[in-house]
C-alpha positions, 0 to 999 in steps of 0.5 A: 343419768338425769332424764330430760325435762326439756327447755325451761328458760323460766325455771331455776337453772339448777333444776336437774334435767332442764335445758337453759337454751337450745336451737333446732331441736324438738320434743318428741315422745322418744326424747329430744330430737333434731328438728327436721331441716327445711327442704325446698318443695318442688313448687315454683316461687310466688315471687313475693311474700305470701299473705295466707294459704290453704289446702282446700278439700271439696266434697269429693275429697279433691284438694286444691292449694291456694296462696294469696299475696297482697294483690293476687290469689294463686292456684297451684297446678303441676308445680306452678302457680296460676294467678286466678284473681278476679283482677288485681286486688288492693290489699294493704301493707298489713292485709292477710287473706283469710280462707274458708272452704264451703262445700265445693266453693273456696272463699277468701277475704282480706277486708280491703277487697270484696270477699272472693269465691272460687266455685267448682268449674270456675277459672277465676275468683269472683266477688261474693254477692251481697257479702261484706268485706271482712278481715276473718271468715269461718265455715261453721258445721251448720252450713254457714259462713261467718265473717268478722271485723267487717266493712259494708255500706250499712254499718261501715267499718265495724271491728266488733261486728259479725255476719253470717250468710243465709244457711246453705247459701254463701251468695246471700248475706242480706239479713232475713229471718226466713234464710237465717242470714244475720249480723250483730256485734260483740260488745261485752268487751272492748276492742276489735275481733282479732281472730276466729275459728271453729271448735266442733259445732261452735265458732270462737271469736277472739278479741285481744282480751276476750273469748266469745263462744258462738252457738247456732240457735236458729232464727231470729237470733241465729248465732248466740254469743257468750263471753267466756270467763277468763280474765285477760285471755284473748288472741293477739293476731289473726293467725296467732292460734291453731286448732290442735284437735278438740282445742285451740292453742292461742297466743295472747297478749300476755300469756299462751293458753289452750281453749277447749270450749269451757275455760282457757288453760294457761301453758308455759307458766314458770317454763317459757312464758316470761322468756317469750314475752321478753324476747318477742318484739311487742310492736310487731307481736300481733303478726305471730303465727301458729300452726299444728304439725300433726305428724310430730304433735307439735305446735310451732309459734313463729314470732318477731324477735326483739331484733326484728322490725316485723319479720317472723325470724324466730320460732318456738315449739310445744309438743302437746303430748309431752308438754315440753318446749323447744326452739327451732328458729326459721324465717317465715312469711306464712305457714301451711300444712302442705299436702304433697302431690307425690312423685315417682322415679321418673319424677325425681328430676323435679327435685334434682338433676342427679341422684346425689343432688336429691334432698336428704330425706328418708324414702319413707318420709311423707315428703315423697308420698301423695297425700302426705302432709307436712308442716311447711312455710313460705319465706319472704320471697314466696318460696315454699319449704317443707319441714322434712329434711335431716337435721343440720346444726343444732345444740342444747345447753344444760342447766347448772350442775353444782352447789352454792358452797362447795367447789366441784370438779367435773371431768366428763359429760355423758348424753344418753342417745337413742339415735347418735348424731353424725358429730357432737362437740361439748363446750364447758362453762363455769361460774363461782356464783349462781347468777354470775356470768359464765366463763368458757371452759374446755371443749371436746368431741364425743369419744367412747360415748362421753365428752372428756371435759375437766373443769373446777367451779361451784357451778358447771354448764355444758353446751352440746353442738351436734350435726345430723339427726339425733335423739337424746333422753338424758344427760349426766355430769357428776361433780366431785368435791374439790374443796370449799371456799 
């Protein structure tokens, strides 16, 4: 048996153990597995597309879930969304909300409207006094809120500007040496600030082709920014990165990479890098979103395919433990690591009217547990989906088995399963020269642990279509000499 090397579309297709294609599978430490299917959360729809969301935790550990649309900020309570906006917001066709939690106050900003805050005990969001409008906001460990890509009366629209509030006071943004409120610009590299986030005690600000590492140094400078050497490393969009614990995973304009505060480390070279940039739409690539699924150690990157006119209709995944890639295409408006409210036997009618109609989710899944975290997403209608279900249809496509000179015959294909799928069908493909078009061959279902596939050619490839949960660790297709041509 040949151990699986995973989905490597940029690699030589004759490399043993790789997949040339796959769909709705993910890499795990146990092997390649069927991707959890989306299941509708027991939450009402927003009624329109979400433009950002957060699970905010206050100083007492209480959690609140907020989701923003173009014109409103909403709070989830008892499975329903409540509009907690100060008033209808303006937003824009492109605006997204950036959220941050500062003590017991939740902050939200979208550049088009005044920065908003929801204080403990409040019923509505309110304008943050003296704060700039900002595209991006971040809470730093040193008790500051930082804002990037700003607009205010003194400097106007400043795509390369940063602000920080007074230390310990998110309501005071007037520059003052005694309070440490300050502002400045990041001009060592061209272009606007595209994304920002914390990394331990540091704050990272990204441009399209630059990384700036900010550290608190006290008044009068307050925040000192150093540009990190790294060539063209940068971030393509506001949500095109995620924190994977001690490092950021970032989608750049021409490369994906991780950054731990020292130097960017490129990922996907010779594996998926070329495929991604050839199969994502360059006109809309800045809308790419990334999220870290801690349960599965999985980074999910949702992006607009070349067939898309802006919607995020495709998703690739990267397992940070196995360093392997896969595909799990979904239609996403906004990612959210949703925290489940939990349920009881009496509360099951929230999910379905009958036992038989309940979601197909194992009873020990975080889906049912209070506080259980699950990678989730809002679709374009504002409906929230949890990625917790049992796999539906999925497939993997092997690499090419064979030889440039000798013709071979294959009469069976085996897959080593540690968890057998509900159904599995293998389709054969063949060609006489590497680089030539594949010709469809025989098709057969799994029987006695093997697929009986008989075909002759120089090169052979196989697609295995499956339903239900599955885990595979290796495959084998032994060619037998059948002459030379």
